[in-house]
N, C-alpha and C positions, 0 to 999 in steps of 0.2 A: 567402502560403502557402509560397513558396520560402524566405523568411527563417526561417519556423518550422521547416521540415524541416532547414535548414542548422544551426540551433542545436541541434536534436534530435540530429543525427548527431555534431556536435561534442561534445555532452555525453555521449553514449553512448560515444564513443571515449575521452573523458577518464577515464571510470571504469576502463577497462582499461589506460590508460597509467600509472595509479597503483595503490596497494594496496587501495583501497576496495572495488572489485568482488570481488576475490579473498578478502579478509578477511570481508566480510559474507556473501557467497554460501556460501563454504566453511563458515563457522561455523554458518550457518542449516541447511545440509544435514547437518552432523555432529550437531547437537542434535536435529534432526527424526528422523534415522535412529536415534539412541540411544533416544529416547522411543518411536518407532513400533515398532521391533523388540522392545523390552523388554516391550511390552504385546500385541504381535500374537498370540502363541501362546496368550494367555489366552482368546481368543474361540472357538477351535475351529472357525473357518470362514474362508474367504477373503474378506477385506474390507479396504478402504483407508480406512474411515470415520475411524479414529483419526488418520490423517495430516491430514484436514481439520479435526480438532479442535485439533491441536497447532500447525499452521503459522500460523493467525491470531494465536495467542499469541506465537509467535516474532516475527512481523512487528510487534507492538506496539513492540518494541525495534529490529527490523531496518529498518523503513521510515524512522524518523527518522535512522538512521545513513546511509541512502542519500541523504537529502534535506538534511541539515543544512548542507551547504556550497553548495547550489545558488545561493542569493542572498546569504546571509550573507557568504561568502567573497568574492563579487563586490563587495559593498559595502565590505568591509574593505580590499580591495586597490585599489579605485577603478575596476576594470574595468567595473563597471556603468555608470559615467559615460561610459566610452569607447563602450559599446554605444549609449548615449543620443545620442551625436553622430552615429551612423550612421542612415540612413533605415530604421530598424527600429521597429516599434510595440512598446510595452510588452506588449501582448497576445501578440505573437509570441514575445517573450522568455519569458513565463510558460508558454505552451503548449509551446514548444520544449523548455524545461527539463523540463516534466512528461513529455513524450513520451520524452525521453532516459532519464529514470530509470525510466519504465514499461517501456522496452525492456530495461533491466537486470533488472527484476523478472520479465519474461517469460522471460528466459534462465534465471533461477533456477527458475521453475515448470517449464520444459522439462526441467531436470536432475532434478527430483523425479519425473518419469515413470518413472524406474528403480524406484521403490518399488511402484506398482501393477503394473508389468510383472513384477516379482519375485513379487508376490502371485499374479498370474494363472498363473505357472509352478507355484505350489504348490497351486492349487485352482481351482475354477470361479468366477472373479470376474465380478460383474455390472458391465459397463462403463457402463451408463446413469448411475447415481449418480456414477461417477468423472468422466464428461464434464461433467455439470452442476455437480459439485463444483469442478472446475477453473474453470468459468465464474464461480462464486461467489468463488473465490480471486482471480481476476483483477479482478473488480469491487471486492471488499472491499479487496484490496491497493492498487488504484488510488485508492480513497477515503483510505486511510491515507497513501499517498504525497502526495496532494493536501493533506492536513492538514499533513504534514511540510514541504511546500513553502511553505504559508501561514506556518508558524512561522518558516521561514528568511527570509521576507520582512519579518519584524518586527524583526530584530536584525542586528548585524554580528558577533556572537559565535556561533561554531558550537556551542559547548557549551550555551549558552542555547537555541539553536534546537533542539538534540537533546532537551533535557529538556522544553521546551514541546511539541514535536511528540509525544514519547512520552506526555506527560500527556493531550494531546488524543485520541490513538489509544486509550489505556487507558480514558479516560472514555467514549468512544463504545462500546467493547467491553463494559465492565462495567456500564453504566448500568441494564440490565434486571435485574441481580441485587438491586436495592434496591426493586423494585416491591412486594414483600410488605409493606413498611413504609409504603406510600403509599395514599391514598384511591383508589378504583376509577377515577374519572375521570382523575386525574393519572397513575395507573399505566399506563394504556393508551397515553398519550402518550409516556412514557419508554420503554416497551417498543418502540414503533414507531421511536424514535430509535436503538435499539440496533443495532449492526452484527451481532451474533450472532443476533438475532431474524430478520433478513432473510437471513442466510447459511445458517442451519440447514436451511431448506426446500430450498435448492439442493443441500446436502450429502446430502439424502435422495433426490434425483433429481427434484425438482419445480421447474420454472421458472415463477415468478409475475412478470408484468410489473411489478407494484407493487414487488417487491424490486429489479428491475433499475433502475426509475425512481428508487428511493430512492438507490442507490449513485451513479448518474449525477448526481443532484441534489447530493449531498454533494461530488462531484468538481467540478461546475460552480460551486457556491457558494464552495468553497475557492479555486479558481483565480480567481474573480471578486474575492474579497477580497484575494488576493495581488496581483492587478493594481492594485487601488485603493491597496494599501500601497506598491507600487513607484511608482505614479503620484504619490503624495503627496510624493515627493522633489522634484518640480518646483515644489511650492507653497512649500517652505521656502527 
């Protein structure tokens, strides 16, 4: 556990030692603010609901940008082999990297609190859906970051890792849009696999343990596959 937390702290600090954190976070906040405030006054009531609709779309591109260098760059530079010579388990590397990037995402979410706070100053905001919506954003964002980390474990090229990660995130987000073209039995399965299907109930203020378990399962499976991918270097 100590090694995991050490790697997590190192990864979190590394983001702010370079331009990645500032570029990704600032860009995401600016885009979110532009879309949110351009549509806010159309509803005629105090609500932060549109923020919860826009941010997951932004994270389809933002999450892979945060994760593309986590393992791909380590492989390219050979520092992953240096870690392998230390008494550190591969699982500690994977979990530590994930916690580090999750910390960056949590900082970004904390900065978005200025939007619902501003809305509350303009009207009577219901904070219940806001709180559950943030829980949904944390879980869904964690799942996207885990997918991005998985993509980064498959290659030494950051650009390839970015596009693979973005494709995975986009696929899980949009998959339920095609259920109208599918047979009923198959449609329900694809709907259940969709990020948006599980997130929307939280954005409405409802916490269903099945939705929480779903996102945690995606995170766990993605990290497990990333661990196997990292471990496979020992077989070659």
